[in-house]
Biopython code that builds the backbone (N, CA, C, O; Angstrom):
import numpy as np
from Bio.PDB.StructureBuilder import StructureBuilder

atoms = [
    (1, "MET", "N", (-14.531, 4.455, -4.652)),
    (1, "MET", "CA", (-13.462, 3.690, -3.997)),
    (1, "MET", "C", (-13.513, 2.393, -4.703)),
    (1, "MET", "O", (-12.605, 2.027, -5.449)),
    (2, "GLN", "N", (-14.431, 1.794, -4.499)),
    (2, "GLN", "CA", (-14.686, 0.387, -5.005)),
    (2, "GLN", "C", (-14.202, 0.037, -6.239)),
    (2, "GLN", "O", (-13.784, -1.108, -6.413)),
    (3, "LYS", "N", (-14.192, 1.076, -7.373)),
    (3, "LYS", "CA", (-13.771, 0.657, -8.718)),
    (3, "LYS", "C", (-12.132, 0.725, -8.465)),
    (3, "LYS", "O", (-11.484, -0.280, -8.760)),
    (4, "ARG", "N", (-11.531, 1.737, -7.995)),
    (4, "ARG", "CA", (-10.321, 1.711, -7.630)),
    (4, "ARG", "C", (-9.495, 0.541, -6.574)),
    (4, "ARG", "O", (-8.330, 0.158, -6.679)),
    (5, "LEU", "N", (-10.199, 0.262, -5.870)),
    (5, "LEU", "CA", (-9.728, -0.932, -5.210)),
    (5, "LEU", "C", (-9.672, -2.163, -6.154)),
    (5, "LEU", "O", (-8.729, -2.947, -6.266)),
    (6, "LYS", "N", (-10.892, -2.185, -6.829)),
    (6, "LYS", "CA", (-10.825, -3.378, -7.817)),
    (6, "LYS", "C", (-9.790, -3.275, -8.874)),
    (6, "LYS", "O", (-9.255, -4.317, -9.254)),
    (7, "LEU", "N", (-9.479, -2.245, -9.342)),
    (7, "LEU", "CA", (-8.287, -2.473, -10.240)),
    (7, "LEU", "C", (-6.872, -2.650, -9.551)),
    (7, "LEU", "O", (-5.984, -3.131, -10.254)),
    (8, "VAL", "N", (-6.561, -2.289, -8.171)),
    (8, "VAL", "CA", (-5.348, -2.717, -7.465)),
    (8, "VAL", "C", (-5.712, -4.103, -6.942)),
    (8, "VAL", "O", (-4.731, -4.720, -6.527)),
    (9, "SER", "N", (-6.817, -4.714, -6.862)),
    (9, "SER", "CA", (-6.897, -6.150, -6.480)),
    (9, "SER", "C", (-6.830, -7.001, -8.137)),
    (9, "SER", "O", (-6.531, -8.194, -8.175)),
    (10, "GLN", "N", (-7.035, -6.491, -8.974)),
    (10, "GLN", "CA", (-6.822, -7.130, -10.280)),
    (10, "GLN", "C", (-5.056, -7.052, -10.750)),
    (10, "GLN", "O", (-4.367, -7.968, -11.198)),
    (11, "ARG", "N", (-4.749, -5.946, -10.526)),
    (11, "ARG", "CA", (-3.283, -6.057, -10.658)),
    (11, "ARG", "C", (-2.390, -6.998, -9.745)),
    (11, "ARG", "O", (-1.446, -7.710, -10.086)),
    (12, "LEU", "N", (-2.940, -6.807, -8.503)),
    (12, "LEU", "CA", (-2.124, -7.849, -7.614)),
    (12, "LEU", "C", (-2.391, -9.303, -7.699)),
    (12, "LEU", "O", (-1.562, -10.078, -7.222)),
    (13, "ALA", "N", (-3.577, -9.789, -8.319)),
    (13, "ALA", "CA", (-3.691, -11.131, -8.603)),
    (13, "ALA", "C", (-2.543, -11.709, -9.632)),
    (13, "ALA", "O", (-2.227, -12.897, -9.697)),
    (14, "ASN", "N", (-2.013, -10.713, -10.375)),
    (14, "ASN", "CA", (-1.198, -10.978, -11.260)),
    (14, "ASN", "C", (0.365, -10.798, -11.192)),
    (14, "ASN", "O", (1.242, -11.305, -11.891)),
    (15, "ALA", "N", (0.436, -10.000, -10.233)),
    (15, "ALA", "CA", (1.957, -9.473, -9.595)),
    (15, "ALA", "C", (1.998, -9.265, -8.399)),
    (15, "ALA", "O", (1.002, -9.067, -7.704)),
    (16, "PRO", "N", (3.565, -9.290, -7.866)),
    (16, "PRO", "CA", (3.623, -8.775, -6.367)),
    (16, "PRO", "C", (3.302, -7.332, -5.856)),
    (16, "PRO", "O", (2.885, -7.039, -4.735)),
    (17, "TYR", "N", (3.610, -6.390, -7.016)),
    (17, "TYR", "CA", (3.606, -5.061, -7.143)),
    (17, "TYR", "C", (2.859, -4.646, -8.061)),
    (17, "TYR", "O", (2.368, -5.388, -8.913)),
    (18, "LEU", "N", (2.655, -3.212, -7.988)),
    (18, "LEU", "CA", (1.822, -2.729, -9.051)),
    (18, "LEU", "C", (2.534, -2.666, -10.167)),
    (18, "LEU", "O", (1.897, -2.764, -11.216)),
    (19, "ALA", "N", (4.098, -2.479, -10.247)),
    (19, "ALA", "CA", (4.649, -2.360, -11.465)),
    (19, "ALA", "C", (5.210, -3.913, -11.889)),
    (19, "ALA", "O", (6.143, -3.997, -12.687)),
    (20, "GLY", "N", (4.702, -4.915, -11.417)),
    (20, "GLY", "CA", (5.197, -6.158, -11.458)),
    (20, "GLY", "C", (5.965, -6.524, -10.531)),
    (20, "GLY", "O", (5.591, -6.440, -9.361)),
    (21, "ASP", "N", (7.281, -7.036, -10.889)),
    (21, "ASP", "CA", (8.157, -7.516, -9.903)),
    (21, "ASP", "C", (8.929, -6.251, -9.068)),
    (21, "ASP", "O", (9.525, -6.298, -7.992)),
    (22, "ALA", "N", (8.750, -5.403, -9.740)),
    (22, "ALA", "CA", (9.203, -3.972, -8.999)),
    (22, "ALA", "C", (8.755, -3.346, -7.869)),
    (22, "ALA", "O", (7.540, -3.171, -7.968)),
    (23, "PHE", "N", (9.258, -2.875, -6.700)),
    (23, "PHE", "CA", (8.793, -1.947, -5.873)),
    (23, "PHE", "C", (9.110, -0.608, -6.233)),
    (23, "PHE", "O", (10.256, -0.191, -6.399)),
    (24, "THR", "N", (7.884, 0.170, -6.369)),
    (24, "THR", "CA", (8.170, 1.525, -6.881)),
    (24, "THR", "C", (7.528, 2.634, -6.032)),
    (24, "THR", "O", (6.936, 2.271, -5.015)),
    (25, "ALA", "N", (7.568, 3.768, -6.290)),
    (25, "ALA", "CA", (6.815, 4.657, -5.375)),
    (25, "ALA", "C", (5.407, 4.618, -5.479)),
    (25, "ALA", "O", (4.778, 4.949, -4.474)),
    (26, "ALA", "N", (4.800, 4.291, -6.461)),
    (26, "ALA", "CA", (3.559, 3.820, -6.703)),
    (26, "ALA", "C", (2.932, 3.061, -5.492)),
    (26, "ALA", "O", (1.865, 3.297, -4.924)),
    (27, "ASP", "N", (3.996, 1.945, -5.197)),
    (27, "ASP", "CA", (3.403, 0.952, -4.009)),
    (27, "ASP", "C", (3.385, 1.716, -2.864)),
    (27, "ASP", "O", (2.452, 1.565, -2.076)),
    (28, "ILE", "N", (4.417, 2.653, -2.602)),
    (28, "ILE", "CA", (4.361, 3.329, -1.251)),
    (28, "ILE", "C", (3.166, 4.169, -1.235)),
    (28, "ILE", "O", (2.606, 4.284, -0.144)),
    (29, "SER", "N", (2.661, 4.788, -2.263)),
    (29, "SER", "CA", (1.336, 5.755, -2.209)),
    (29, "SER", "C", (0.096, 4.957, -1.950)),
    (29, "SER", "O", (-0.787, 5.312, -1.169)),
    (30, "VAL", "N", (0.085, 3.521, -2.870)),
    (30, "VAL", "CA", (-1.224, 2.821, -2.669)),
    (30, "VAL", "C", (-1.075, 2.270, -1.319)),
    (30, "VAL", "O", (-2.092, 2.375, -0.634)),
    (31, "THR", "N", (-0.014, 1.682, -0.734)),
    (31, "THR", "CA", (-0.100, 1.016, 0.583)),
    (31, "THR", "C", (-0.343, 2.095, 1.448)),
    (31, "THR", "O", (-0.738, 1.717, 2.551)),
    (32, "TYR", "N", (-0.233, 3.383, 1.312)),
    (32, "TYR", "CA", (-0.291, 4.307, 2.611)),
    (32, "TYR", "C", (-1.917, 4.637, 2.291)),
    (32, "TYR", "O", (-2.636, 4.848, 3.268)),
    (33, "ALA", "N", (-2.413, 4.676, 1.154)),
    (33, "ALA", "CA", (-3.968, 4.696, 1.010)),
    (33, "ALA", "C", (-4.808, 3.650, 1.110)),
    (33, "ALA", "O", (-6.005, 3.854, 1.312)),
    (34, "LEU", "N", (-4.274, 2.313, 0.974)),
    (34, "LEU", "CA", (-4.933, 1.108, 1.469)),
    (34, "LEU", "C", (-5.067, 1.109, 3.126)),
    (34, "LEU", "O", (-6.164, 1.013, 3.675)),
    (35, "ASP", "N", (-4.059, 1.205, 3.712)),
    (35, "ASP", "CA", (-3.708, 1.165, 5.130)),
    (35, "ASP", "C", (-4.593, 2.326, 5.711)),
    (35, "ASP", "O", (-5.189, 2.097, 6.763)),
    (36, "LEU", "N", (-4.707, 3.378, 5.197)),
    (36, "LEU", "CA", (-5.558, 4.641, 5.792)),
    (36, "LEU", "C", (-6.981, 4.298, 5.746)),
    (36, "LEU", "O", (-7.817, 4.476, 6.632)),
    (37, "GLY", "N", (-7.162, 3.695, 4.396)),
    (37, "GLY", "CA", (-8.763, 3.374, 4.305)),
    (37, "GLY", "C", (-9.049, 2.209, 4.928)),
    (37, "GLY", "O", (-10.269, 2.102, 5.050)),
    (38, "GLN", "N", (-8.458, 1.292, 5.373)),
    (38, "GLN", "CA", (-8.780, 0.128, 6.263)),
    (38, "GLN", "C", (-8.836, 0.824, 7.763)),
    (38, "GLN", "O", (-9.824, 0.680, 8.484)),
    (39, "ARG", "N", (-7.823, 1.498, 8.111)),
    (39, "ARG", "CA", (-7.660, 2.230, 9.608)),
    (39, "ARG", "C", (-8.915, 3.137, 9.921)),
    (39, "ARG", "O", (-9.672, 2.971, 10.877)),
    (40, "ALA", "N", (-9.009, 4.097, 8.986)),
    (40, "ALA", "CA", (-10.075, 5.571, 9.078)),
    (40, "ALA", "C", (-11.250, 5.526, 8.645)),
    (40, "ALA", "O", (-12.163, 6.208, 9.110)),
    (41, "CYS", "N", (-11.383, 4.578, 7.541)),
    (41, "CYS", "CA", (-12.571, 4.591, 6.571)),
    (41, "CYS", "C", (-13.432, 3.078, 6.938)),
    (41, "CYS", "O", (-14.582, 2.744, 6.652)),
    (42, "GLY", "N", (-12.634, 2.544, 7.488)),
    (42, "GLY", "CA", (-13.565, 0.771, 7.532)),
    (42, "GLY", "C", (-13.405, 0.347, 6.521)),
    (42, "GLY", "O", (-14.295, -0.493, 6.392)),
    (43, "ILE", "N", (-12.711, 0.373, 5.493)),
    (43, "ILE", "CA", (-12.562, -0.359, 4.166)),
    (43, "ILE", "C", (-12.013, -1.843, 4.678)),
    (43, "ILE", "O", (-11.097, -2.035, 5.477)),
    (44, "THR", "N", (-12.806, -2.817, 4.016)),
    (44, "THR", "CA", (-12.387, -4.206, 4.102)),
    (44, "THR", "C", (-11.459, -4.514, 3.089)),
    (44, "THR", "O", (-11.745, -4.253, 1.920)),
    (45, "LEU", "N", (-10.241, -5.104, 3.424)),
    (45, "LEU", "CA", (-9.445, -5.188, 2.303)),
    (45, "LEU", "C", (-9.631, -7.032, 2.447)),
    (45, "LEU", "O", (-9.993, -7.674, 3.433)),
    (46, "GLY", "N", (-9.267, -7.485, 1.195)),
    (46, "GLY", "CA", (-9.219, -8.882, 0.825)),
    (46, "GLY", "C", (-8.053, -9.547, 1.088)),
    (46, "GLY", "O", (-7.178, -8.869, 1.627)),
    (47, "ASP", "N", (-7.792, -10.762, 0.836)),
    (47, "ASP", "CA", (-6.718, -11.790, 1.147)),
    (47, "ASP", "C", (-5.178, -11.096, 0.260)),
    (47, "ASP", "O", (-4.036, -10.927, 0.689)),
    (48, "ALA", "N", (-5.837, -10.800, -1.222)),
    (48, "ALA", "CA", (-4.623, -10.210, -1.957)),
    (48, "ALA", "C", (-3.856, -8.771, -1.289)),
    (48, "ALA", "O", (-2.666, -8.454, -1.283)),
    (49, "GLU", "N", (-5.096, -8.051, -0.728)),
    (49, "GLU", "CA", (-4.617, -6.533, -0.446)),
    (49, "GLU", "C", (-3.936, -6.926, 0.655)),
    (49, "GLU", "O", (-2.794, -6.471, 0.710)),
    (50, "LEU", "N", (-4.315, -7.723, 1.679)),
    (50, "LEU", "CA", (-3.823, -7.568, 3.073)),
    (50, "LEU", "C", (-2.137, -8.448, 2.866)),
    (50, "LEU", "O", (-1.166, -8.179, 3.574)),
    (51, "ALA", "N", (-2.129, -9.349, 1.910)),
    (51, "ALA", "CA", (-0.970, -9.618, 1.704)),
    (51, "ALA", "C", (0.165, -8.863, 1.101)),
    (51, "ALA", "O", (1.372, -8.856, 1.343)),
    (52, "TYR", "N", (-0.607, -8.211, 0.217)),
    (52, "TYR", "CA", (0.150, -6.876, -0.356)),
    (52, "TYR", "C", (0.588, -5.822, 0.729)),
    (52, "TYR", "O", (1.726, -5.358, 0.670)),
    (53, "LEU", "N", (-0.214, -5.463, 1.639)),
    (53, "LEU", "CA", (0.046, -4.718, 2.715)),
    (53, "LEU", "C", (1.336, -5.336, 3.380)),
    (53, "LEU", "O", (2.219, -4.565, 3.757)),
    (54, "SER", "N", (1.457, -6.489, 3.516)),
    (54, "SER", "CA", (2.536, -7.166, 4.626)),
    (54, "SER", "C", (3.713, -7.073, 3.710)),
    (54, "SER", "O", (4.776, -6.775, 4.256)),
    (55, "ARG", "N", (3.725, -7.293, 2.285)),
    (55, "ARG", "CA", (5.023, -7.494, 1.584)),
    (55, "ARG", "C", (5.671, -5.918, 1.555)),
    (55, "ARG", "O", (6.892, -5.780, 1.481)),
    (56, "THR", "N", (4.758, -4.738, 1.619)),
    (56, "THR", "CA", (5.108, -3.533, 1.104)),
    (56, "THR", "C", (5.707, -3.034, 2.580)),
    (56, "THR", "O", (6.895, -2.757, 2.745)),
    (57, "THR", "N", (4.829, -2.974, 3.483)),
    (57, "THR", "CA", (4.928, -2.542, 4.903)),
    (57, "THR", "C", (6.245, -3.049, 5.531)),
    (57, "THR", "O", (6.831, -2.410, 6.405)),
    (58, "GLY", "N", (6.597, -4.000, 5.137)),
    (58, "GLY", "CA", (7.806, -4.900, 5.658)),
    (58, "GLY", "C", (8.932, -4.399, 5.153)),
    (58, "GLY", "O", (9.899, -4.476, 5.911)),
    (59, "ARG", "N", (9.133, -3.850, 3.982)),
    (59, "ARG", "CA", (10.147, -3.130, 3.092)),
    (59, "ARG", "C", (10.944, -2.056, 3.615)),
    (59, "ARG", "O", (10.347, -0.990, 3.762)),
    (60, "ASP", "N", (12.203, -2.099, 3.941)),
    (60, "ASP", "CA", (13.156, -1.026, 4.366)),
    (60, "ASP", "C", (12.631, 0.174, 3.647)),
    (60, "ASP", "O", (12.371, 1.190, 4.291)),
    (61, "ALA", "N", (12.444, 0.118, 2.244)),
    (61, "ALA", "CA", (12.156, 1.627, 1.488)),
    (61, "ALA", "C", (10.694, 2.175, 1.922)),
    (61, "ALA", "O", (10.462, 3.383, 1.964)),
    (62, "TYR", "N", (9.912, 1.381, 2.181)),
    (62, "TYR", "CA", (8.644, 1.812, 2.749)),
    (62, "TYR", "C", (8.672, 2.539, 4.137)),
    (62, "TYR", "O", (8.035, 3.567, 4.365)),
    (63, "LYS", "N", (9.427, 1.939, 4.980)),
    (63, "LYS", "CA", (9.721, 2.357, 6.060)),
    (63, "LYS", "C", (10.426, 3.759, 6.415)),
    (63, "LYS", "O", (10.213, 4.650, 7.238)),
    (64, "ARG", "N", (11.348, 3.530, 5.420)),
    (64, "ARG", "CA", (12.097, 4.962, 5.131)),
    (64, "ARG", "C", (11.316, 6.068, 4.662)),
    (64, "ARG", "O", (11.504, 7.241, 4.983)),
    (65, "ALA", "N", (10.374, 5.612, 3.839)),
    (65, "ALA", "CA", (9.371, 6.761, 3.112)),
    (65, "ALA", "C", (8.402, 7.312, 4.228)),
    (65, "ALA", "O", (7.902, 8.431, 4.112)),
    (66, "MET", "N", (8.120, 6.405, 5.437)),
    (66, "MET", "CA", (7.043, 6.790, 6.405)),
    (66, "MET", "C", (7.849, 7.639, 7.214)),
    (66, "MET", "O", (7.293, 8.690, 7.533)),
    (67, "GLU", "N", (9.190, 7.444, 7.697)),
    (67, "GLU", "CA", (9.956, 8.077, 8.574)),
    (67, "GLU", "C", (10.104, 9.401, 7.965)),
    (67, "GLU", "O", (9.682, 10.369, 8.598)),
    (68, "ARG", "N", (10.725, 9.591, 6.658)),
    (68, "ARG", "CA", (10.606, 10.841, 6.007)),
    (68, "ARG", "C", (9.582, 11.614, 6.100)),
    (68, "ARG", "O", (9.791, 12.801, 6.352)),
    (69, "SER", "N", (8.208, 11.132, 5.918)),
    (69, "SER", "CA", (6.856, 11.809, 5.869)),
    (69, "SER", "C", (6.345, 12.135, 7.088)),
    (69, "SER", "O", (5.269, 12.732, 7.052)),
    (70, "HIS", "N", (6.864, 11.887, 8.267)),
    (70, "HIS", "CA", (6.400, 11.965, 9.489)),
    (70, "HIS", "C", (7.723, 12.575, 10.201)),
    (70, "HIS", "O", (7.633, 12.530, 11.428)),
    (71, "ALA", "N", (8.608, 12.986, 9.846)),
    (71, "ALA", "CA", (9.702, 13.736, 10.526)),
    (71, "ALA", "C", (9.507, 15.048, 10.681)),
    (71, "ALA", "O", (9.990, 15.640, 11.646)),
    (72, "GLY", "N", (8.634, 15.781, 9.569)),
    (72, "GLY", "CA", (8.334, 17.107, 9.812)),
    (72, "GLY", "C", (6.848, 17.331, 10.820)),
    (72, "GLY", "O", (6.279, 18.392, 11.072)),
    (73, "LEU", "N", (6.569, 16.258, 11.161)),
    (73, "LEU", "CA", (5.213, 16.164, 11.974)),
    (73, "LEU", "C", (5.880, 16.403, 13.459)),
    (73, "LEU", "O", (5.102, 16.856, 14.299)),
    (74, "SER", "N", (6.971, 16.199, 13.797)),
    (74, "SER", "CA", (7.421, 16.121, 15.025)),
    (74, "SER", "C", (7.941, 17.658, 15.533)),
    (74, "SER", "O", (8.146, 18.006, 16.696)),
    (75, "THR", "N", (8.053, 18.265, 14.608)),
    (75, "THR", "CA", (8.931, 19.494, 15.147)),
    (75, "THR", "C", (7.890, 20.749, 15.019)),
    (75, "THR", "O", (8.242, 21.880, 15.356)),
]
sb = StructureBuilder()
sb.init_structure("model")
sb.init_model(0)
sb.init_chain("A")
sb.init_seg("    ")
for serial, (resi, resn, name, xyz) in enumerate(atoms, 1):
    if name == "N":
        sb.init_residue(resn, " ", resi, " ")
    sb.init_atom(name, np.array(xyz, "f"), 0.0, 1.0, " ", f" {name:<3s}", serial, name[0])
structure = sb.get_structure()
């Protein structure tokens, strides 16, 4: 896990999102994984990752993706 987190950290040191300035599906996936790792696995995130989570989870596109992914769970 640490190697993968290192790759994310290196990328975020140079860009606001994984694809540079563009928010993509990769950001939704990585945000979900980082959040889950932090909440359920006790992974400690650095400042760059926490700022990234703040940027991504605040976006309407991320909120819509989470609503859609959880919609099937309530039925």
